N, C-alpha and C positions, 0 to 999 in steps of 0.2 A: 700807586695813591693807597690803594687799599691796605696793602701792607703796611705804609708808613702812618697810617691814622688820617691822612689827607681826606679820605673820602669815606662816608659812611650813609648807611640808609636802614630803616627800622625792616624787621622782619615782614611788618604788613605790605610793603613794597614787593619786598621778594615774594610773596604768596600772590600779590596782585600782577605781576608779569610771569611768574612760571606756571601758573593755574590756568593760563590759555588753553584752548584745544590745541593749538600746534604753537608751542613757545616759540617765540622770535630769537633773533640773536640777544636783546637784551636780557630776555629770561633765563635763556642758557649761562650767559655771564654773570647775571645775579646769583642765581644758585650755585656758580663753581666758586666763587668769591666769597660767599657768606660766611664760610668758615674762618676766613683771614681778616673778618672785621675786628678793628681795636676798640670801637666805641660801642655803646650799649646798643642791642640790636631790638629793645623791648623798652619804649620810654616809659618812664615812671607816670605812674597815674595821675600825681600832681601836674606833671605837665600836659597831659592830654587834658584834664578838667581845664586848664588853663586856656587851652587852646580853642576847648568846645564850648566856653562859657562866655565866649566873646562872638563880635560878629565875624569873625573867621569861621564859625561853624558853619555858615552859609558855603563853604567850600564842598562839602558833602553832597554829593547828588542823590536827591530822596528818591530817584526813580533806579538806582543802580541796586540790583539784586546781591552783589558782592560786598564785603566790606571794602571801604576804600581806604587807601593806603596815605591820602593827603593829609589827614589829621594828625597823622603819627610822623609825619616827614616835620609839620609845622612843631607838635612837640618835643622832637628829637632836637630840633634847631634850639628850642627854648631850654632845653636841659643842657647841651653842651654849651650854652652862653653862662646858665650859671654855672657851670663847671670850669670857666674861665676862657671858653672856645671862642673862635669869631666865625661861626659857621656862614656859609652863603647857599643858601637854596638855589639849584640851577633848575630851571624850568622854562617852556616854553609856552606854557597855560598862562596867557594874557588877557584873553578876552571873557569877560564875564557875558553871562546869559539870563535869560528869565529863570532857569531852574537851578543855576549855581554860580556864586562868584570863584574867578580865576585864583590860581595861587598866588599870582602877583598881588592881585586884590587882599587876597589872605595875610601875605607877607606885611602888606604896607600896614594893613590893621594890627598887627602884632609888633611894628617895627623891626620886622627879622630882613636881615640883606639877601638879595636874591638877582641872579643873572640869568639872562637866555644860555642856551647851551653854547650856541658861537661863541659868544663873548667868555665863556668858560675854555673852552677849545683853544682860544687865541691867547689866554693866560697861563696854559699851561704848556703852551707851544705844540701841539699835535696836530 
């Protein structure tokens, strides 16, 4: 899916999952497929600004010490829409808490399509 351009993620997500003390399978996978990505891996600042100047900015955890990949996922989706694609953000982050909103809530604010991982896996027949 990466090689065909059907799956994309920004470099901030790769950094987030590979910079862990002991990278797990997603981190190793993301690092391995990153050079094969067909879509931009650095969302345009215009789309980052659009996501972060809305209520979706509350998706960032203010207590996190490292840069959060979530706003860049949102920005990349906005950029892909502007480029004529129909992205769907795959996330199981659906519960808001007092510190931050979920990716589901951020997607709703920006009117971005999203689905849980289980639904995504069923659609692609894995």
